[in-house]
Structures are given as structure tokens and as C-alpha cells.
C-alpha positions as a printed Julia matrix, in Angstrom:
242×3 Matrix{Float64}:
   1.53   -0.11  -14.25
   3.67    2.75  -15.63
   5.51    5.02  -13.16
   3.49    7.96  -12.01
   4.97   11.22  -13.13
   4.61   12.47   -9.48
   7.14    9.73   -8.55
   9.57   10.59  -11.38
   9.46   14.33  -10.55
   7.83   14.87   -7.16
   8.74   18.59   -7.15
   6.76   19.42  -10.38
   3.67   21.04   -8.93
   2.83   23.19  -12.12
   2.72   21.81  -15.61
   1.14   22.25  -18.98
  -1.16   19.53  -20.53
  -3.73   19.01  -23.24
  -7.32   18.01  -22.79
  -7.83   14.7   -24.56
 -11.31   13.66  -23.35
 -14.08   15.03  -21.25
 -17.15   14.21  -19.32
 -19.63   16.43  -17.39
 -17.65   16.43  -14.17
 -14.02   16.18  -15.36
 -11.33   16.05  -18.04
  -8.7    13.55  -19.13
  -5.22   15.14  -19.78
  -2.4    13.89  -21.92
  -0.13   13.98  -18.83
  -0.45   14.66  -15.14
   1.76   14.98  -12.15
  -1.15   14.52   -9.72
  -1.03   11.63   -7.26
  -4.25    9.73   -8.05
  -4.76    8.24   -4.54
  -4.34    4.77   -3.23
  -2.94    2.93   -0.34
  -4.88    4.95    2.15
  -3.63    8.29    0.78
  -6.1    10.83   -0.68
  -5.53   12.02   -4.2
  -3.98   15.3    -4.98
  -6.14   18.55   -5.36
  -5.39   21.48   -7.42
  -6.6    23.85  -10.18
  -6.74   23.91  -14.0
  -6.58   27.21  -15.84
  -6.52   28.31  -19.4
  -5.9    31.37  -21.55
  -8.4    34.09  -20.98
  -8.65   33.79  -17.2
 -10.87   30.65  -16.81
 -10.15   28.09  -14.18
 -11.72   25.2   -12.26
 -10.81   23.54   -9.01
  -9.88   19.91   -9.21
 -11.16   18.2    -6.08
 -10.5    14.53   -6.88
  -8.96   12.01   -9.25
 -10.93    8.98  -10.46
  -9.1     6.21  -12.08
 -10.69    4.22  -14.9
  -8.08    1.66  -15.88
  -4.92    3.56  -16.62
  -6.88    6.86  -17.18
  -6.86    9.5   -14.43
  -9.95   11.69  -14.67
  -9.37   15.13  -13.14
 -12.85   15.95  -11.61
 -14.6    18.94  -10.43
 -17.27   19.86   -7.82
 -19.65   20.9   -10.53
 -20.34   20.17  -14.18
 -17.59   22.6   -15.44
 -16.01   20.38  -18.05
 -17.8    22.2   -20.82
 -15.92   25.46  -20.06
 -12.56   23.83  -20.4
 -11.13   24.28  -23.87
  -9.84   21.47  -26.05
  -6.43   23.08  -25.99
  -3.42   23.64  -23.76
  -4.07   24.16  -20.05
  -1.94   24.97  -17.04
  -2.46   22.72  -14.07
  -1.38   23.43  -10.49
  -1.1    20.74   -7.79
  -2.17   22.05   -4.35
   1.33   22.17   -2.68
  -0.06   22.48    0.93
  -2.31   19.46    0.47
   0.49   17.45   -1.02
   2.77   18.35    1.79
   0.07   17.47    4.33
  -0.32   13.99    2.74
   3.43   13.52    2.47
   4.0    14.26    6.12
   1.26   11.85    7.17
   2.5     9.05    4.88
   6.09    9.51    6.01
   4.96    9.55    9.64
   3.04    6.32    9.2
   6.13    4.65    7.69
   8.05    5.77   10.86
   5.35    4.45   13.13
   5.1     1.21   10.95
   8.99    0.74   11.4
   8.76    1.04   15.16
   5.92   -1.41   15.55
   7.5    -3.9    13.08
  10.81   -3.88   15.03
   9.43   -3.84   18.61
   6.44   -6.15   18.22
   7.72   -9.09   16.37
   7.11   -8.08   12.72
   3.55   -7.21   13.09
   1.87   -6.57    9.73
  -0.37   -3.79    8.63
  -4.08   -4.58    8.05
  -5.31   -1.07    7.08
  -4.34    2.56    6.53
  -6.26    5.85    5.98
  -5.03    9.42    5.94
  -7.51   12.4     6.29
  -7.55   16.02    5.11
  -7.65   17.28    8.72
  -4.08   16.24    9.41
  -4.87   12.9    11.13
  -4.37    9.32    9.99
  -4.9     5.85   11.31
  -3.07    2.62   10.78
  -4.25   -0.82   11.84
  -1.81   -3.69   12.88
  -2.34   -7.4    13.5
  -1.38   -7.09   17.29
  -3.6    -9.42   19.27
  -1.43   -9.51   22.39
   0.06   -5.96   22.51
  -0.33   -3.72   25.54
  -2.08   -0.43   24.46
   0.13    1.55   26.85
   3.28    0.1    25.17
   1.97    1.2    21.73
   1.23    4.69   23.21
   4.69    4.88   24.56
   6.15    4.89   21.01
   5.36    8.61   20.59
   8.7     9.91   21.91
  10.75    7.56   19.69
   8.53    8.54   16.72
   9.27   12.2    17.19
  12.96   11.53   17.71
  13.06    9.87   14.26
  11.44   12.91   12.79
  13.92   15.2    14.47
  16.87   13.0    13.34
  16.47   14.32    9.78
  16.82   10.88    8.06
  16.76   11.07    4.26
  13.87    9.38    2.56
  14.2     8.09   -0.95
  12.54    5.65   -3.48
  14.04    2.75   -5.2
  12.85   -0.2    -7.25
  13.43   -3.84   -6.54
  12.87   -6.73   -8.9
  11.25  -10.0    -7.86
  14.47  -11.69   -6.98
  15.47   -8.82   -4.76
  12.08   -8.8    -3.09
  12.32  -12.49   -2.38
  15.64  -11.83   -0.62
  14.14   -9.12    1.54
  10.72  -10.29    2.74
  10.22   -7.52    5.32
   9.69   -4.88    2.66
   6.19   -6.2     2.05
   4.52   -5.03    5.18
   0.82   -5.32    4.54
  -1.02   -8.55    5.39
  -3.28   -8.53    2.31
  -2.45   -5.73   -0.06
   0.84   -5.06   -1.99
   1.66   -2.11   -4.25
   1.18   -2.95   -7.93
   4.23   -3.78   -9.95
   5.68   -1.37  -12.5
   5.61   -2.21  -16.14
   9.1    -3.66  -15.89
   8.04   -6.0   -13.02
   9.79   -3.96  -10.29
   8.16   -2.78   -7.01
   8.57    0.69   -5.62
  10.33    0.73   -2.23
  10.51    3.71    0.27
  13.7     3.74    2.24
  14.23    5.78    5.27
  17.96    5.9     5.82
  19.26    3.57    8.6
  15.74    2.63    9.61
  13.33    0.99    7.16
  12.5    -0.15    3.63
   9.09   -1.08    2.59
   6.96   -1.25   -0.57
   4.74    1.83   -1.15
   3.2     3.82   -3.98
   2.49    7.06   -2.06
   4.13   10.44   -1.84
   6.62   11.16    0.93
   8.91   13.8     2.24
  12.6    13.88    1.17
  13.77   14.09    4.79
  11.97   13.25    7.97
  12.85   16.55    9.62
  10.47   18.3     7.09
   7.54   16.95    9.1
   5.71   18.64   12.09
   5.87   16.5    15.26
   3.19   13.74   15.48
   1.03   12.87   18.42
  -0.61    9.47   19.07
  -4.25   10.53   19.53
  -5.95    7.18   20.25
  -5.47    3.42   20.3
  -8.39    1.19   19.67
  -9.06   -2.57   19.69
 -10.77   -3.34   16.4
 -11.72   -7.07   16.52
  -9.87   -9.94   18.02
  -6.52   -9.1    16.27
  -6.46   -5.58   15.06
  -5.05   -2.55   16.94
  -5.83    0.87   15.51
  -3.31    3.66   16.18
  -4.63    7.24   15.36
  -1.99    9.9    14.85
  -2.14   13.67   14.15
   0.27   16.36   13.07
   0.94   19.02   15.77
   0.29   22.41   14.37
């Protein structure tokens, strides 16, 4: 895959683009800084506007191969001109998803370090400021998992820098702990590298989502619930504290 523009310039939340194709519920743009979703993270939302005062709300992104369709609640594509448009990424929603995704990395790091390298079996973030992450933890004490909350919030308060880097296949082989999912790995870039999210002094793991640039940008997190999901899986639900 080619790098997402939201990875190259994560602070670009307003941009101009040209409509290159349309369907009744959406349009295809010649470029986009929207995160299209994946890895348990919801796609960006936003608005698309054009000269004369017209606008539509983008409520989802649908991928068809390498094409990211910017889709609407209603069949509004016919109103969008075949011309330049101005597109805004919903900054509050991006920030919400980035907080949750960074928080899940922090929790993942704690579980991986304290429970013998347990791997992730599923992740999902929600628009209400909650998320869940599943681990292969057949023998873990739920109370021990719940007791991770103070350490989780200490890591947020530490203000650890968060950055992205790219490792080639040889580097990945030398650092097996960066591939943290039992069954899913982020797709390789066009040059064969894999995107890694590094939280300074704590953790490095493969990921294609959006994140904060510093852990202290996040609100505190609460561990809401721990559930047994089958013989091996433990599900930890977290939520941002408003």
C-alpha cells in the first residue's frame, strides 16, 4: 500500500481536492487526508464544501481497492460539482480516535510486559469514547488486569513522545515483539516496510492508525469492565474520563 496522507501530515485537517468520480452516496477525490478506518479504528468524519455555499457531511469512508470513497448519509453526490472542493476532517473525532488508539497501545504494552508477551486477538474503538481490546490470556486473574489502571494513567501523565517509523523485513525479524496481534498484521508499504508506532521508553508495535504525538494529550482512562470471552480471550473495556 502507499502511505496514507494522514500519516505523512497528520496535522492537515483542511485541504483542497478535485472530484474524480461519483456514485449516488459518495465521491472519489484526487487526494485525501482522511484516515479510512481499519485495525479497529473508525474512519474519519468531516465535511465537503464548494464555491457557492454548498456542503455535505462525510460520515464514512468506504475502501474499494486503493480507492477511498467519501460517503454521505443521503444521496447527495449529484450536488457536488466536478471541480475543486474544500474538505475538512472533523478534528474532535480524529482527536477522540487518536486518544483511544494511543491508550490501547499503552494498555497493550503493560499487558505484554506483565503477562508473558500475551498477544492481541481483537480491537474495536467506538464513537462514544470507549474501546475494547481482547488478549490471549487464559490464566490471567481479572483483578490483576483491573489493577493496571493506575499504571496506565501514570504513563499518560508521563508525557511520553509518540512517533511513527518504518522498519524493513530484516529489522522486523530482529524485533519480533513489534508484531503484537495473533492473527492480523498491518499491510506493508509499497517499499516493503511496516509502519511502527513508538512510545518513547516504553513500546514499539506495528500499527496503521492515528495517534497522539504525546501521551499527556490524552484524558485519563478508566478500565470499565473485564470479560472472559471463550477459553482463552480476556476482553478489557476502557473509556476516556471526561
